[in-house]
N, C-alpha and C positions, 0 to 999 in steps of 0.2 A: 859582353858584346857590347860596344855603342855604335845607334845608327839612326842616319838623318834621312829621310825619302824626299828629293825635291820632284816635285811631279807637273811635268808642264803640259799641258793642253790646248791645241791651237796654231793656228799661223804666228810663228815668231824666226828670226834668226839668229841662230847659234855662232856666234863668231868665235871660234877659237882664238887665244891671242897668247902667241910666244913669249914678248919681253915682261909680259907681267905672270904669266904659268894661270891664267884663268880663260873664262867665257865673258862674255857681253852678250847678252840675253836681251835682242832688241823688239820691241812690239812696234808694230808698224803700224800708222794710222790709216785706217780702212775708209774709204770714199771721200768727198769734196767739203760736204757739211764740218761743220764746227766741231762736233761728236762724232767720235768713231762706229762702225757701223756694227763693229764688236765690244762686247761686253769685256770688260779687263778687271778681274776680280781675286784676289789670292788669302788662303786661309786653311782652314781643316775642315773640309765639309762633317766630319764625323764629331764635331767639339761638341755639339748638341743634340743630342738623340732625339731623333723624328723631324728638326729642323734643319737641315743641312746647311741654307743658306745662310742661316744665323752666325755660325761659322766663319763668313766669308765677308771680305772687306774691298773697297775699290782700289783699284791702282789710280793713281793722280797722273793724270797726262802729264807732261813735261818736266814731269820728276822722273829724277835717277835710285835707282834703290840698291842698295850691297848686303849679301848674305857675311855674315860675318860668324867663324868658330870652327867652321871646318877649315880642314890643311886640304891645300891642293893637293894632287896627286902627279904622279909623275909621265903614267900612259899617255900618251898622245889620242887625239881624235882616234885617228885610221887604226890605231891599235883599240880600240875601245867600240868601233862602230866598223861595218862591212859598209863600203860602198855600193856594192849590189845588191844591199836589204835596205837601202838610205841612201836619200838625197845630199848628197854632200859638193860641195864645190871646190873647186881647185885653185888651193891658197896662192899656189906659185904663178897664175894667171888672174884670180880675179879677188878685189879689196873692198872693205866697206868704203863707198863714199860720204858724202856728206848728206849726214840722217839731219839736220834740224826741221826741215820740210816735209820727210818722210814719218820718223819717227812718233810714238804719242809716250812711252816707256820703255827706258835701258833700266836693266838689270843684273849687275855685276855677282858674278857667282864665280865660286873657288873651280880647279878641274875634279873631276868626279872622281872616285874609287873605281866604280862602275856604272854603265848605263843599261838600265833594262828599258825593254822596248813594249809596248802594251797596245792590245787594240789595234790590228793590220787593218789598212784600207787595201784593198787591191788596183790596183789602176795600171797593170798589163797592158788593157785594151784601150790607154787613155794615152791621150798625147799630152801630158803634164810638162814636156818640156816647152811646147809651143817654138815659138823662134830663135830661141836659146842655143848656140853652138855646141854639139854633143858633148865638146871638147872642151869646153870649160868644168866638166861636169866629173868628176873624179871615179872611173871606172869606163869613161869613156859612151856610155850612155845612159839613160834612165832606169832606176831603179824599179822592180817588179812591183814590189809596193811601199806605201807611205805609211806614217803612223797617227793615232788619235793622240798617244800620250807617248811622254819619253820620261824615263824619272832615272836622276843624276843621283847615287846613290854615295854616302859619305861614311865613312866607317875611319878616317885619320882625323882628329882634333888638334886646334893650337893648344887648349891648356888641360891639365889632368884631372879638371871637373868638365868635361864637355860641357857646350853650352852654344845654342843659336840665336843670332839675331838677323833679324829681315827689317832691313829700313830703318826708320825710329821705333819699331815696334818694341816691346821690353823683352831681354835675354830669355831665353826657356833653356833653361837646367836639363840636360838630359838625364836620363836615370838607362843603367844595365838593364839590358836584355827587353827595354821597352821600348822601340822604336818611336821618331817623332816624323810627323810627315806633313809636310805643307804642299799645298795644289796653289797651281798658279794659272790662268785661266785667259784666254784670248780668244774669243768665238763669239756668233750667232749668236742668239737664244730668242728669248719671247720676253715680252712687255707683260707686267702684270695691269689690266685697264678695267677701268669700272663701269658700270653700267648699270642703268637704275633698273630694279627687278619690281614691278608695280605688282608682282603678286604680295610681296610681301611688305611693299613700302621701302627698302632697306636696299643697299646698294652691294650688289654680286658681282663675283669677278670670274673674269674668264682669262686665259692663256691667248696670247697666239704669235707667231713667227714675225720679225721686222720686215724679214725679206726671205721667198724661197729661191731667188735666182740669182746666180754666182756674182761676185764682186769680184774688182781688181785683186789680183796677189802682190799685195803693194812692197814685197820684200824685193821684187824688179827696181823700184824708184830707191832702195838701198846700196844698191849693186853698179859698182864699174871694173873695166879689166886695168890691170896695168899698164900694159903696152896697147896702143892701135884703138878699134872701136867694134863693138858690138852689141844686138840687143838681145835685154833679158826679159824674158816672155814667158818665164814661169808661170803654171796655170795652177794653181793649191786650193785653188776656193771649189766649194761643193761637189767633193770628191766623192761622195757616196754613205753607203753608210758602214759603221766603223763595226768590227766583230762585238759582240755581245760586252760587255764589263762581266767580271768576275773576280773569286776571291783568290787571288795566286798562295793563299795558304804560305807554309812552312812559317822560315823565322826572321819573313822581310817585313812584317808589321804593316803590308799593303793590305787593307779592305778592298772590296767591290766598290766601295760607296766612291773610295779617291781614284778610281778608274773612270766613273761615269763623268761625261760630258757635260756642259752646262744646260742642254736642251732637257737632258733625262735629271738631272738634281733640280730646275726649276718646274718638275713636271709638263712640259710644255707638249700639248698635242703632235701628234702625225711625228712622232719621231724615227719612221721607220721611211719617211721621205729623206733626200739625201742631206746630209746636214754637217758633213767631212769639212774640215780646213786643215790642212796641216803646214809643216814649218818647213826648214833647209836649214843644212849644218855647211858652214865655211870653215876649212882646216886652217892650220897654221903656216903652210906652205912647206909643208912636205916634212 
């Protein structure tokens, strides 16, 4: 069996599109500066043993990426995920508006065979909808939990010799019974900062967070209603510490390192502090 796991971490909008039978994954620009407050990376953190960052590359703001190779599945988003456990906007009432000023990166991916959910963020006691009308949300109310990581699973491919291509990267030919994992991150993390180390006469390194205060949920700026007017006020920043990363085992090919978020991969301090940002789904109009 051939398998490709595409694992998304952080704040993104997953827009299901009926006309093209795919998903458009939109990573919004966070903050008012030229550089987003979120780090945007992709790759396989398990590619270089002992150095997870070496397997990651930056996503270029303004660029559009496409995943080629997997065949789009036939199941709709509402058949893949429950609106009672996931934040899904009602596509009969909500659409993506003008995104040029609000997005950093767009990734087009085929519809997956399945979507797996990892690292729950409990939000039953948080007002994650803000002033957003519950009628715009599938299920008519907020879910009790959000996720730190969504895994799009692909098991059907366009060619007999399955391959996967992400953006301009080289094609990866899949091996039978050897799942291929690719992670995409849009999260706050920490910078590596140089400081003089007078005792040793060399530069020492330490890690620090860019910020520990909530930022805007820029997904709101991507959304509009199909009729009338409404306020989008989703609150999906700094939701709290996600459940611990773990090794799912079985035949998935996913390891603990693929489920770790950027502060953990970069060995940031104080990872017990709230760090979680989550995303939202928009279905294809039922």
